[in-house]
MARLUMPA-524798 format. One record per atom (N, C-alpha, C, O, CB): atom name; residue number from 1; y, z, x. Coordinates in steps of 0.02 Angstrom, whole numbers, padded with zeros to 5 digits. Glycine has a CB too. Example, Ala and Ser with C-alpha at 12.3 -4.5 7.8 and 13.67 -1.06 7.14 Angstrom:
BEGIN
+------+-----+--------+--------+--------+
: site : pos :      v :      w :      u :
+------+-----+--------+--------+--------+
:    N :   1 : -00284 :  00390 :  00660 :
:   CA :   1 : -00225 :  00390 :  00615 :
:    C :   1 : -00165 :  00390 :  00660 :
:    O :   1 : -00166 :  00423 :  00712 :
:   CB :   1 : -00224 :  00452 :  00565 :
:    N :   2 : -00112 :  00354 :  00642 :
:   CA :   2 : -00053 :  00357 :  00684 :
:    C :   2 :  00002 :  00394 :  00645 :
:    O :   2 :  00057 :  00402 :  00670 :
:   CB :   2 : -00030 :  00286 :  00704 :
+------+-----+--------+--------+--------+
//
This chain:
BEGIN
+------+-----+--------+--------+--------+
: site : pos :      v :      w :      u :
+------+-----+--------+--------+--------+
:    N :   1 : -01204 :  00195 : -00166 :
:   CA :   1 : -01136 :  00268 : -00209 :
:    C :   1 : -01131 :  00239 : -00256 :
:    O :   1 : -01160 :  00185 : -00254 :
:   CB :   1 : -01045 :  00290 : -00180 :
:    N :   2 : -01098 :  00253 : -00313 :
:   CA :   2 : -01076 :  00223 : -00372 :
:    C :   2 : -00980 :  00262 : -00359 :
:    O :   2 : -00956 :  00311 : -00330 :
:   CB :   2 : -01137 :  00254 : -00456 :
:    N :   3 : -00962 :  00223 : -00388 :
:   CA :   3 : -00876 :  00240 : -00404 :
:    C :   3 : -00866 :  00299 : -00418 :
:    O :   3 : -00826 :  00330 : -00385 :
:   CB :   3 : -00841 :  00206 : -00462 :
:    N :   4 : -00902 :  00332 : -00475 :
:   CA :   4 : -00881 :  00365 : -00550 :
:    C :   4 : -00909 :  00415 : -00470 :
:    O :   4 : -00861 :  00448 : -00451 :
:   CB :   4 : -00927 :  00351 : -00660 :
:    N :   5 : -00969 :  00425 : -00427 :
:   CA :   5 : -00999 :  00468 : -00400 :
:    C :   5 : -00948 :  00489 : -00296 :
:    O :   5 : -00955 :  00531 : -00252 :
:   CB :   5 : -01090 :  00429 : -00408 :
:    N :   6 : -00905 :  00427 : -00309 :
:   CA :   6 : -00855 :  00444 : -00265 :
:    C :   6 : -00795 :  00513 : -00265 :
:    O :   6 : -00763 :  00531 : -00314 :
:   CB :   6 : -00823 :  00386 : -00267 :
:    N :   7 : -00794 :  00539 : -00206 :
:   CA :   7 : -00730 :  00583 : -00212 :
:    C :   7 : -00680 :  00586 : -00139 :
:    O :   7 : -00706 :  00591 : -00083 :
:   CB :   7 : -00758 :  00665 : -00231 :
:    N :   8 : -00636 :  00584 : -00145 :
:   CA :   8 : -00599 :  00595 : -00093 :
:    C :   8 : -00627 :  00624 : -00020 :
:    O :   8 : -00673 :  00664 : -00030 :
:   CB :   8 : -00556 :  00633 : -00119 :
:    N :   9 : -00614 :  00618 :  00037 :
:   CA :   9 : -00646 :  00631 :  00064 :
:    C :   9 : -00725 :  00610 :  00100 :
:    O :   9 : -00751 :  00624 :  00154 :
:   CB :   9 : -00634 :  00661 :  00041 :
:    N :  10 : -00744 :  00578 :  00052 :
:   CA :  10 : -00800 :  00540 :  00056 :
:    C :  10 : -00825 :  00494 :  00122 :
:    O :  10 : -00808 :  00439 :  00144 :
:   CB :  10 : -00791 :  00503 :  00005 :
:    N :  11 : -00867 :  00534 :  00138 :
:   CA :  11 : -00868 :  00471 :  00232 :
:    C :  11 : -00929 :  00387 :  00183 :
:    O :  11 : -00962 :  00377 :  00132 :
:   CB :  11 : -00964 :  00549 :  00357 :
:    N :  12 : -00911 :  00356 :  00238 :
:   CA :  12 : -00937 :  00302 :  00202 :
:    C :  12 : -00950 :  00256 :  00261 :
:    O :  12 : -00907 :  00227 :  00294 :
:   CB :  12 : -00888 :  00274 :  00142 :
:    N :  13 : -01015 :  00253 :  00270 :
:   CA :  13 : -01041 :  00220 :  00347 :
:    C :  13 : -01063 :  00144 :  00347 :
:    O :  13 : -01124 :  00147 :  00339 :
:   CB :  13 : -01111 :  00261 :  00377 :
:    N :  14 : -01048 :  00094 :  00350 :
:   CA :  14 : -01041 :  00039 :  00339 :
:    C :  14 : -01090 : -00003 :  00412 :
:    O :  14 : -01078 :  00010 :  00471 :
:   CB :  14 : -00960 :  00031 :  00328 :
:    N :  15 : -01159 : -00068 :  00384 :
:   CA :  15 : -01177 : -00089 :  00459 :
:    C :  15 : -01115 : -00145 :  00504 :
:    O :  15 : -01069 : -00181 :  00485 :
:   CB :  15 : -01259 : -00135 :  00449 :
:    N :  16 : -01142 : -00128 :  00565 :
:   CA :  16 : -01100 : -00204 :  00604 :
:    C :  16 : -01103 : -00268 :  00564 :
:    O :  16 : -01118 : -00277 :  00505 :
:   CB :  16 : -01140 : -00231 :  00681 :
:    N :  17 : -01086 : -00308 :  00611 :
:   CA :  17 : -01071 : -00379 :  00596 :
:    C :  17 : -01165 : -00437 :  00603 :
:    O :  17 : -01183 : -00495 :  00595 :
:   CB :  17 : -00995 : -00404 :  00671 :
:    N :  18 : -01192 : -00382 :  00618 :
:   CA :  18 : -01250 : -00411 :  00649 :
:    C :  18 : -01324 : -00404 :  00608 :
:    O :  18 : -01365 : -00364 :  00630 :
:   CB :  18 : -01255 : -00378 :  00718 :
:    N :  19 : -01337 : -00437 :  00561 :
:   CA :  19 : -01375 : -00431 :  00512 :
:    C :  19 : -01425 : -00385 :  00521 :
:    O :  19 : -01448 : -00351 :  00475 :
:   CB :  19 : -01396 : -00485 :  00496 :
:    N :  20 : -01452 : -00381 :  00603 :
:   CA :  20 : -01527 : -00395 :  00616 :
:    C :  20 : -01524 : -00292 :  00641 :
:    O :  20 : -01573 : -00258 :  00658 :
:   CB :  20 : -01551 : -00480 :  00699 :
:    N :  21 : -01456 : -00270 :  00635 :
:   CA :  21 : -01442 : -00227 :  00675 :
:    C :  21 : -01438 : -00170 :  00632 :
:    O :  21 : -01379 : -00159 :  00620 :
:   CB :  21 : -01387 : -00241 :  00713 :
:    N :  22 : -01482 : -00123 :  00598 :
:   CA :  22 : -01469 : -00078 :  00517 :
:    C :  22 : -01435 : -00014 :  00580 :
:    O :  22 : -01478 :  00026 :  00599 :
:   CB :  22 : -01573 : -00046 :  00445 :
:    N :  23 : -01387 : -00008 :  00602 :
:   CA :  23 : -01350 :  00083 :  00628 :
:    C :  23 : -01281 :  00047 :  00591 :
:    O :  23 : -01268 : -00011 :  00575 :
:   CB :  23 : -01338 :  00117 :  00751 :
:    N :  24 : -01244 :  00109 :  00586 :
:   CA :  24 : -01166 :  00099 :  00558 :
:    C :  24 : -01124 :  00071 :  00612 :
:    O :  24 : -01121 :  00099 :  00667 :
:   CB :  24 : -01128 :  00171 :  00533 :
:    N :  25 : -01085 :  00007 :  00595 :
:   CA :  25 : -01048 : -00018 :  00656 :
:    C :  25 : -00965 : -00010 :  00618 :
:    O :  25 : -00919 : -00035 :  00650 :
:   CB :  25 : -01078 : -00114 :  00684 :
:    N :  26 : -00950 :  00021 :  00559 :
:   CA :  26 : -00900 :  00067 :  00583 :
:    C :  26 : -00918 :  00126 :  00514 :
:    O :  26 : -00972 :  00136 :  00487 :
:   CB :  26 : -00810 :  00025 :  00589 :
:    N :  27 : -00853 :  00158 :  00498 :
:   CA :  27 : -00838 :  00220 :  00451 :
:    C :  27 : -00789 :  00217 :  00420 :
:    O :  27 : -00742 :  00189 :  00450 :
:   CB :  27 : -00832 :  00279 :  00478 :
:    N :  28 : -00776 :  00241 :  00350 :
:   CA :  28 : -00723 :  00252 :  00325 :
:    C :  28 : -00704 :  00315 :  00285 :
:    O :  28 : -00757 :  00347 :  00278 :
:   CB :  28 : -00718 :  00205 :  00296 :
:    N :  29 : -00659 :  00344 :  00259 :
:   CA :  29 : -00663 :  00427 :  00236 :
:    C :  29 : -00621 :  00399 :  00153 :
:    O :  29 : -00562 :  00380 :  00158 :
:   CB :  29 : -00599 :  00505 :  00306 :
:    N :  30 : -00637 :  00398 :  00118 :
:   CA :  30 : -00594 :  00392 :  00050 :
:    C :  30 : -00517 :  00443 :  00058 :
:    O :  30 : -00516 :  00504 :  00067 :
:   CB :  30 : -00651 :  00426 : -00023 :
:    N :  31 : -00488 :  00420 :  00055 :
:   CA :  31 : -00412 :  00424 :  00059 :
:    C :  31 : -00387 :  00440 : -00016 :
:    O :  31 : -00350 :  00489 : -00022 :
:   CB :  31 : -00377 :  00350 :  00090 :
:    N :  32 : -00404 :  00402 : -00075 :
:   CA :  32 : -00383 :  00379 : -00130 :
:    C :  32 : -00409 :  00362 : -00189 :
:    O :  32 : -00413 :  00300 : -00188 :
:   CB :  32 : -00361 :  00345 : -00118 :
:    N :  33 : -00432 :  00384 : -00244 :
:   CA :  33 : -00464 :  00356 : -00285 :
:    C :  33 : -00413 :  00340 : -00355 :
:    O :  33 : -00368 :  00375 : -00379 :
:   CB :  33 : -00526 :  00399 : -00293 :
:    N :  34 : -00440 :  00277 : -00376 :
:   CA :  34 : -00385 :  00248 : -00414 :
:    C :  34 : -00413 :  00200 : -00470 :
:    O :  34 : -00429 :  00141 : -00460 :
:   CB :  34 : -00337 :  00208 : -00364 :
:    N :  35 : -00420 :  00242 : -00551 :
:   CA :  35 : -00450 :  00217 : -00610 :
:    C :  35 : -00532 :  00161 : -00565 :
:    O :  35 : -00589 :  00185 : -00568 :
:   CB :  35 : -00373 :  00161 : -00664 :
:    N :  36 : -00523 :  00115 : -00540 :
:   CA :  36 : -00591 :  00084 : -00538 :
:    C :  36 : -00582 :  00059 : -00447 :
:    O :  36 : -00614 :  00017 : -00415 :
:   CB :  36 : -00603 :  00008 : -00608 :
:    N :  37 : -00536 :  00095 : -00430 :
:   CA :  37 : -00538 :  00062 : -00340 :
:    C :  37 : -00536 :  00123 : -00289 :
:    O :  37 : -00542 :  00180 : -00312 :
:   CB :  37 : -00455 :  00006 : -00316 :
:    N :  38 : -00528 :  00113 : -00229 :
:   CA :  38 : -00527 :  00185 : -00193 :
:    C :  38 : -00512 :  00143 : -00126 :
:    O :  38 : -00537 :  00093 : -00100 :
:   CB :  38 : -00609 :  00243 : -00195 :
:    N :  39 : -00444 :  00201 : -00106 :
:   CA :  39 : -00429 :  00163 : -00038 :
:    C :  39 : -00459 :  00218 :  00030 :
:    O :  39 : -00449 :  00277 :  00041 :
:   CB :  39 : -00331 :  00149 : -00033 :
:    N :  40 : -00501 :  00166 :  00064 :
:   CA :  40 : -00487 :  00211 :  00122 :
:    C :  40 : -00465 :  00195 :  00185 :
:    O :  40 : -00442 :  00141 :  00204 :
:   CB :  40 : -00536 :  00241 :  00135 :
:    N :  41 : -00481 :  00270 :  00232 :
:   CA :  41 : -00455 :  00262 :  00308 :
:    C :  41 : -00520 :  00249 :  00353 :
:    O :  41 : -00571 :  00283 :  00363 :
:   CB :  41 : -00411 :  00335 :  00338 :
:    N :  42 : -00501 :  00191 :  00374 :
:   CA :  42 : -00574 :  00159 :  00402 :
:    C :  42 : -00573 :  00153 :  00487 :
:    O :  42 : -00522 :  00145 :  00520 :
:   CB :  42 : -00587 :  00071 :  00368 :
:    N :  43 : -00642 :  00160 :  00513 :
:   CA :  43 : -00620 :  00165 :  00592 :
:    C :  43 : -00691 :  00119 :  00621 :
:    O :  43 : -00748 :  00120 :  00598 :
:   CB :  43 : -00613 :  00264 :  00629 :
:    N :  44 : -00659 :  00078 :  00683 :
:   CA :  44 : -00705 :  00020 :  00691 :
:    C :  44 : -00740 :  00045 :  00756 :
:    O :  44 : -00741 :  00106 :  00768 :
:   CB :  44 : -00666 : -00059 :  00697 :
:    N :  45 : -00762 :  00009 :  00790 :
:   CA :  45 : -00806 :  00039 :  00847 :
:    C :  45 : -00765 : -00023 :  00904 :
:    O :  45 : -00727 : -00068 :  00884 :
:   CB :  45 : -00914 :  00032 :  00832 :
:    N :  46 : -00787 : -00011 :  00988 :
:   CA :  46 : -00763 : -00090 :  00999 :
:    C :  46 : -00872 : -00101 :  01029 :
:    O :  46 : -00917 : -00065 :  01007 :
:   CB :  46 : -00665 : -00107 :  01093 :
:    N :  47 : -00877 : -00130 :  01055 :
:   CA :  47 : -00935 : -00167 :  01087 :
:    C :  47 : -00977 : -00104 :  01145 :
:    O :  47 : -01038 : -00107 :  01147 :
:   CB :  47 : -00897 : -00247 :  01135 :
:    N :  48 : -00947 : -00058 :  01183 :
:   CA :  48 : -00955 : -00021 :  01224 :
:    C :  48 : -00959 :  00066 :  01188 :
:    O :  48 : -00981 :  00111 :  01225 :
:   CB :  48 : -00899 : -00041 :  01274 :
:    N :  49 : -00944 :  00079 :  01137 :
:   CA :  49 : -00943 :  00138 :  01108 :
:    C :  49 : -00977 :  00124 :  01051 :
:    O :  49 : -01008 :  00071 :  01044 :
:   CB :  49 : -00882 :  00167 :  01100 :
:    N :  50 : -00974 :  00183 :  00991 :
:   CA :  50 : -01004 :  00181 :  00917 :
:    C :  50 : -00976 :  00220 :  00868 :
:    O :  50 : -00991 :  00278 :  00882 :
:   CB :  50 : -01072 :  00199 :  00914 :
:    N :  51 : -00943 :  00219 :  00816 :
:   CA :  51 : -00912 :  00258 :  00778 :
:    C :  51 : -00934 :  00302 :  00756 :
:    O :  51 : -00901 :  00338 :  00719 :
:   CB :  51 : -00893 :  00238 :  00741 :
+------+-----+--------+--------+--------+
//
């Protein structure tokens, strides 16, 4: 995704801290776009649950 394609409300998934596991470790929702930066609300998961 590029910044020019980002929209408020978009969900962004990030991998976790283990580079060998390619599943989402946490997610963020874009809450604000200001010129060349975005602000997001982030949610992480615990070791026993997933985001």
